[in-house]
N, C-alpha and C positions, 0 to 999 in steps of 0.2 A: 504494500500500500504506500502511496506517495504522500508524504506530509507536505502541507502548505507552509512554506517558509518564505521570508522576504526574497531570498535568492531565486526560488522557483517562480514567484510572482513576477520578478523583474525579467526572468528568462522568457516566460510566456508573453509578457507585454512586448518584449522585443520581437518575438516571432509574429505575434498578431499585427504589430505595426508594419513589419517587413511585408507580410502577406497582403495587407491592405494597400500598401504603396505599390506593390507589384501588380495588383489587380487593376489599379487606376492608371498605370503609366502606359503611355504610347510613345515608343521611341522610334523615330524614323530610321530607316536603314542608312548607315553612313556611306554606302556606295550605291550608285545608281544600278538598277537591275539591267541585265543585257537587253531585256525587252524595251526599256525606255531608251537605251542608247541606239538601238536599231530604229526606233520610231523617230528619234530626234533628227536622224539623217534623211528621213523621208516624210516630210510634213504633208505632202500632197497625196500620199498613198494610205490605204487602210493598213492596219497592223497585220503582219503575217503570222504572228504567234497567237494561237488561241488554244484553249483547253476544252476538249470535248467532254470531260467529266462533268463540268459545271457550266451551265448556260445561264446567261443573265436572266434573272427573273424580272419581268417588267413590273414596275411599281403600279399596283392596282389602285384605282380610285378609292377603293375601300380602305387601303393602307394610308391614303393621303387625304381623306375627306376632312373638311373643316369642321370645327365644333358645332356649327349650326346645321350641318347636313343630317337629315333623318330618313334617308331613303333606304337604308340597309335594314335587313332583318336583324333582330337582336342576336340570333344565333351566329351570324357571320360577322358581326360588327367588331372591329378592332378598336382599341383605344384611339381616339381621334388624335391626329397629328396636327400640330399647330400650323396654320396656313403659311407662315414664313418658312418653316422647316420643309413643308411640302414643296414649296417653290424651289428651295435650294436643292432638294433631292431630285426633283425633275430636271433641274439644270445640270446637276452632276451626272445623271443618267445620260443626258444628251452628250456631255463631254466624254463620258465613258464609251458611248457608241461610236463617237468620232475618233476614238483611239487616244485621246488625251487623258491618260490615267492620272498624271500628276495634278492637272487642273481639277479633275473629278474628285480626287482625294482631298485637295485643298478646299473645295466647295463643301464637301461632306464634313470636314473638320470645322468649317465655319458654322455649319448647322449644329454640330455638337457643342460648340462654344455657347450657342444660344440655348440649347436644350440638351444637356449632357446625359440625361436619363432616357433618351429616345432610342429604343431598341432597334427600330427600323434603320436609323442612321448608322448605328454600329454594324448592322448586317451589311449595309451597302459599302461601308468602308472596308469591312472584312473581305468582301468580294473583290473590290478594287485591289487590295493588297495581294489577294490570291492571284489575280491576273498579272500583277507585277512580280510574281514568283517569290513573294515574301511570305513563305509558308508559315513560319512560326508566328509572325504578327497576325496573319489572317486567322490562324487558329485561335489566338488569344482574343482577337476582336469579336469573333463569332461566339466565343464563350461569354464574353462580356454582354453581347446582345442577348444571349440566352438567359443570363442572370437577371436581365431587366424585362424579359418578354412575358413573364407571368403565365397566363393561359393562352397565349398566341401560338397555337400548335403549328400552323403553316410556317410562321416565321422561324420557329424552333427547328422544324424539319430542314428549312433552307440553311440555317446555321450549322446543323449537324452534317449536312452534305459538304459544306465548306470544310468543316473540321475533319471529316473522314478523308477527303482528298488531300488536304494539307498534310495530314499525318502520313498518308501514303507517300507523298513527295519527300517527307523527312525520313522515310525508312521505318516508320513506326507502324508495322502491320497490326500489332496487337491493339494499339490505340485506334487505328482505323476501323478494325472490327467492332470495337466497343462503340464507336460512333455510329456504325451501321446498325447495331442493336438498338441504339437510342432512336434511330429513324424508324425502325420496324415497330418499336413500342408506341411511338407517336402516331403512326399511320394505321394502327389497328382499328 
C-alpha cells in the first residue's frame, strides 16, 4: 500500500502538470515536410501527393450550422459551431482543396484561437497535419478532438481513422489496430 507523503504528492503534481501541458501543446514541425517543398515549387499545379487511406470529409452544414438554425432533427444535431468558426473552417477547406496546406492550417489555428474547445476545428487541423505527413501531430490533434467531441460519434469515427492511419505510418501496428477497434465500436 502506498502512503501519502509530501514527496508523493509533489511527484504526482509534477506528473499531472506535465501531462496537462503535453495535452494542450501544439508544436509545429521544425522542418518543412517534403510535400510542402514539392508544392512550393509548383504553385500552379495541384499537389501530386495524396493519401488514399483518408479522404477529406466535406464539412457538413450540420457541422457548421449557426446557433439560430433549427432545421436539423434532434437526433443528428451536433453542437452548433459559432458562425465565425464556421466561416474560417470553410475557408480552410477551400485552401486545403487548392493544395495550400500551410494556409489551411494557419486558418484553422486562427479559428482555434477564437474557440479552443471546438472539436471540429481540431479534427480539421489533424487532417491537414496528416496530409503534411506529420503523423505524430495528426494523431495527437485527433485525440484532442476526441477528448472534446462528447457524443459526436461521426466526428469521433473520423478522428479514429486519422489516428489509425497515422499510427500505421509511424510503424505502430498495435496502436493502429486499437484505433480500428474504436471505429468498429462507434459504428455498431
